[in-house]
N, C-alpha and C positions, 0 to 999 in steps of 0.2 A: 325665800325671796332672792338670795344670792344666786341660786341655781337658775332662776328665771332670767336674771340679768346676764349671767354667763352664756346661757343658751342662745341669746340674741346674736352672739358671735358666729354661730353656725346656722341658725334659722334666719337667713336673709338671702335675698335673690342674688346678690353679687357673689356671695360665697359659692352658692350652687352653680352659678354660671361660670365662674372662673375655674372650677374644678370639674367641669363637664367634659374636658378634653383629655383627662387622664383617669387611670383606675377604672376603666370601663368594665363591663360585665364579661370578663374573659374566661370565666368558669361557669358551670351550671349554677343556678340560683342558690341552692342550699349550701354548696361549697363556697360560693362567693360571699354569702352572709357570714359564714364562719370566719373566712379570711378577713372581712372588714371588721368583724367584732374583735378579732385579735389585734388588728392594726389600731383600732380606736382605743383599746385597752392599753396598749404599749405606749402610743403617742401621748395619751392623756396622763398616764403614770409618770412619764418622763417630764413633760412640759408643764403640766398643771399640778399634779399631786406632789411632786418633789418640792418645788418652791413653796407651795401652800403649807405642807407639813413642816418645812423648815421654819417658816414664820410662826406656826402654831406651837411647835416644840420649844422655840426660844422665847416666845411671848414678846416678839419684837416686830415692828413693821419691816417691810422688804428692804428699805434703804439701810436700816441698821444691820440686817442680816448680810447685806452685800458688804458693808463696812467690815464686819467680822471676817468675811471670807477673803477679801482682796486688799483691805486697808482703806483709810479715809480719803487719800488722794485719788486712787483709781475709782473709788466709789463716787466721788464728785464728778469725774468724767462720765461715769455710767449714768449718773443722774441727768446730765445734759443729754446723753443718748436717749434716755426715756422720753424727754420732751421732744427731741427731734424726731424720734420714731413715731410718736403719736401725731405730730404735725403732718408728717409725710403720709402716714397711714390714713388719717382722716381725709387728706387730700385725694388719695387714691380711691377711697370709698365714695366720696361725694362728687367727684368730677363727672362721672357718667350721669347720675341723677340731675345735676345742675344743667348739663347739656340737654337732657330730655325736657326738663321744665322750661328752659329758655326757648327751645324749639316749639314747645307746645303753645306757650303764651304769645310768641312772636311769629309763629308759623315758619320757623326755620331761618328767620332774618334777625336774630338777636345779636346785638353788638357785644363787644368785650365788656363794656361798662354795665350793660344790662345783665349779662351772665354773672359778673362779679357781684352785682347788687342782689341777685337771686341767691347766690351762695352765702353772702353775708347775712341775709335775712334768715335763711334756713339755719345757719350755724348759730345765730343769736338765739333763735327759738330752742335749738337743741341744748345749748349750754345752760340756758335758764331752766329748762325742764329736767336737765340732768342733775341739778343741785336741789332737788326736792327730797323728801323723806324716802327711806328705803322702801317703804310700803308703796308709795306712789311710783317710784322707779320700776319696781317689780311689776306693778299693774300695767304700766306702759309697755314694758318688755313683753309681758304676756300677750298683749294685743298684737304687737308686731310679729311675735313668734307664730301666733295663730294665722295671721295673714300669709306669712311665708309658707307655712304648711299647706294652706289652701291652694296657693299658687302652684306648689309642686304637685299636689294631687291633681289639680286641674290640667297641668301639663301631661301627667301620666294618662289621664282619661282621654285627653285629646288625641293621643297616638295609640289608642287601644287596639288598632288593627295590627300593631307589631308586638302585642303581648306574647304571642306564641314563641317568639325568638328569645324571650327572656328566660325561659325555662332551661334552655340548653346553653346559653351564652354565645358569645362571638369569639371566634379564634382568628388571630392575625399574627403575621410574622413580626418578631420584635416585641412581643408582649412584655417580656421581662424588662426591657428598657423603659417601656411606658409605665410599668408598675413602679420601677425605681424613681422615675421622674415624678410620678404622682405622690409617692411617699416624701420625696424631697420638697415638693411644693406644699404639701400639708405641714411638714415640719417648719418651713419658713414662715408659714402663717401662724402656727400654734405656739411656737417657742417664745417669741417676744410677748404675745398676748398672755400666755400663761404666767410669765414673770410679772406683768402688769397686774394680773388678777390675784397675785399671791397675798395681797393685803387682806383679802376676804378670809384667808386662813388665819391671819393674826387676830381677826375679830371673832372667829368661831371658837366655841368652848373646848371641844375635844377632837381627838383624831377621828373618831367615828363620824362626827358631824362634818369634818373636812372631807372624809372619803365619800359620804353621801352627797355633799355639795358638788364635788368634782364629778362623781359618777352621773348625777342627774343634770348637771349644768354643762358638762363638756363631753363625756364619753357617749352618753345616750343621744344627745342632739347630733353629734358628729356621725354616729352610726346610722341614725335614721336618715339624715340628709344624704350621706354618701350612698346608701342603698337606693334611695329614691332617684338620685342622680344617675346611678348605674342603670337602673331600670328604664328611666326616661331616655337615656342615650341609646341603649340597644333597641328599644321600641321605636324610637324616631328613625333610626337607621333602616329599619325594616318596614317603614310606613311610607305612605305617599307624601308625607310632609318633609321628607328628607331632600335637601338641596345638594345635588352631586358636587363632589370635590371639596365640600365644606365639612367641618367636624360637627356631628350632631350634638346639640346643646339644649339646655332648657328653653332658651329663647326661641330656638328653631321649632321646638315642639309646641310652644305657645302661639307663635305669631307667624309661622310660615304660611304663605299665601294669604296673609291678612292685608287688607287695603291700608294704605298709609293714613287715610283720614280716620281710621278706626283705632290707630295705635295709641293716640295721645292719652286717653284715660287709663288704658291698661298699663302703659309705662309709668304713669303717675302712681298707680297702686303698687306696682313692683318696687318703685323707688322708696316708698314709705317703709318697706321692710328693713331698710338699713338704719332706720332711726334708732333702734335699740342698741345696735353695736356702736353707733356714733355717740350716743349718750354715755355709754360705758367709757369710751375713750376720753370724752370731754371731762367727765368727773374724775377719772384717773389722773389726767394731766394736772388739774388744780391741786389734787391731793399730793402728787409728787413734788410739785413746786412749793406747796405749803401756803397757799393764799386762800383767803376766805372769799367766796363768791356766792351770791351777789352782795354780801354784807359789808364790803370794804372798798374804798377807792382803789387800793392797790390791786385787788382782785379784778375790778372792772378794767383797769388799765392793762393788766396782763391779758385778760380774755379778749379785749378789743384788739390788741396787737396780734394775738394768735389768729383771730378771725380775719383780720386784714391780710395776713400772710397766706393763710389757707385759701382765701378767696382769690388771691392773685395766682397762687400755684395751681389752683383748679382749672385755670384757663390754659395751662400747659401740661396736661396729665401725662403725655407721652414723651416728655423731655428726657433725654438720656441722663442728665444730672439728677433729676428727681428719682429715676429708677435706681441709680447707683446709690444715692443717699439713703433711700428706703432699705435697700439691701444691706448696706454697711451698718446702719443703726440697728436694724433688726438682728444682724449677726452678732453685734456686740452684746445685745441683750440675751441672745441665745447662748453664747459661751458663758455669760454670767450665770444663767440658769443652770448650766452644766456644772460649774464649780460649786454652786450652792447645793445641788443635789448630791454631788460627790461628798461634800462635807457632811451632809445629813447621813449618808450611808456609812461613812467611815467614822461617824460619831466624833467629829472634831469637838474639842473642848470649847465651851462658850467663853469668850473673852469679856471681862467686865469693861475694859477699855481697849478698843481696837487699835491695831498698829497703824502707823502712818502708811506703810506699804507692807502688805503680806506677800512675801516673795513667791511662795508656792502658788497662791491664788493668782497672782499677777502673771506668773510664768504660764500657768494653764490657760489663762485668757489670751495671752499673746500667741501661744502655740495654736490655739483654736483659730484665731484670726488669720494666722499665716498659713493655714491649711492649703489654700490654692497654690502656694508657692512650691509645694513638694508633692502634690497629688495632681495627676493629669486631669484635663478638662473632660475627658470622655471622647465621644466620637469626633473625628476631625471636622465634620460639618458644623459642629457647634462651637468650635474653638474661636472663630472670629467674633462671636457674640457671647461672651462669658456670662452676661446677665441672664441669659436664657437658662443657665444651669444653676439651680439654687444651691448655694454652698453651705447653708446653715446646718444641715444634718451632718455632713462630714466634719465641719468645724465643731459641732457639739460633741461628737464622738471623741475627737482628739482631745478637746479640753477636759472632758469627763475622765478619760483614762489618765491624762497627765496629772490632773488634780487628785484623783484617787491614789495613784502611785505615790505622789509626793506626800499626801497626808499619812498613808500607811508607813512610809519610810520615816516620817517625823515621829509617829507614835512609837515605832520600834527603836528610836534613838539613833538611827543612821544619819538623819538630818537634824541639825540643831534648830532651836527656836531663834530665828533671826528677825530683828526688827525692833523699832522703838515704839513706845506707847504714846498715844495722844488722846485728847478728848474727842469724842465723836462729833461729826458735823451735825447740825440741827436738821432734823427730818420731820416730815409731816407724820402725825400719828394716825 
């Protein structure tokens, strides 16, 4: 059931659409399948398996694991980052569907108030359905996963005249940079969500179950989606549905040359596929904060405030401040995931009472966040727009190595155990 819930993060239309412009079919199909399987295994092991195994081995929820790694005070700041990231991520995921629904119901003349009302209504429905039993949540996720797969296969069938090109792949100049950008974009999507999903590992009985959950809930859905997206992109480019000077995407394969009057219902069905991912984010947010919803007044107040904020932010999805806030909050969670995985691999001793500040963990986090200060932005053409370059993967690598070296030096006695003990902050179980 946990695998079905996690799979919704990858089986949705917006994930497929946003990753249609990178990691194209630049190799013959068999080699591309091997390459994507390797990428899916590595990224899933780093960003999903590591935090989940850390929670399972320590028998603690993710917030307690973070406290053990960085200390109670930095953990409180990261707890705030959890909430901020989920708010901004839900905003980014729901903004486009809200625009589609508003345009459909009002024939393109929806006001800001009407769009906000649509967003608030949809979010209320999602938050309520997200707080059902695990069996009900997995059944809802299974439905949206099936719809997403049907849409992807429909797009592939629609551009069947370009299938021949998928066997040999498409070669273009600068493919190496496109591959690196694609990996960075996948990392910036997966690392924060993998840390959010780590509590599933705390609830699962053993390591084998954690491995099966992550393999079936993250690695396999990622591999299937990226293979289909690569096939769709290449087939679209070599079909009559391709629009010159634009990047071939899933939406181009589905709706190129489609009359505007016929788009409404199709957009509505595509938007429904994001419901599973949004339910996961909504439930994770209340778990992180530690409120009961819908069973308490405090929970209703918190969720109402979150819905109001997201509904307003969804009216400004391309604001620079929103993009920067999403990037920074996600990067903070990414470097936290790196130090947790480093502690797992170096077998850091579990503390009964975490320190107020764990200086090795905090140094690794700060080193990861400061990565853009001492690593160049890449091509000069991208320097004026640093948000276009996802920094999470380089930040993760730096934080992981700094944390690993610090823990190994501490175990060997080169670095002393520095810090004072404190009672852990209260965390949601």
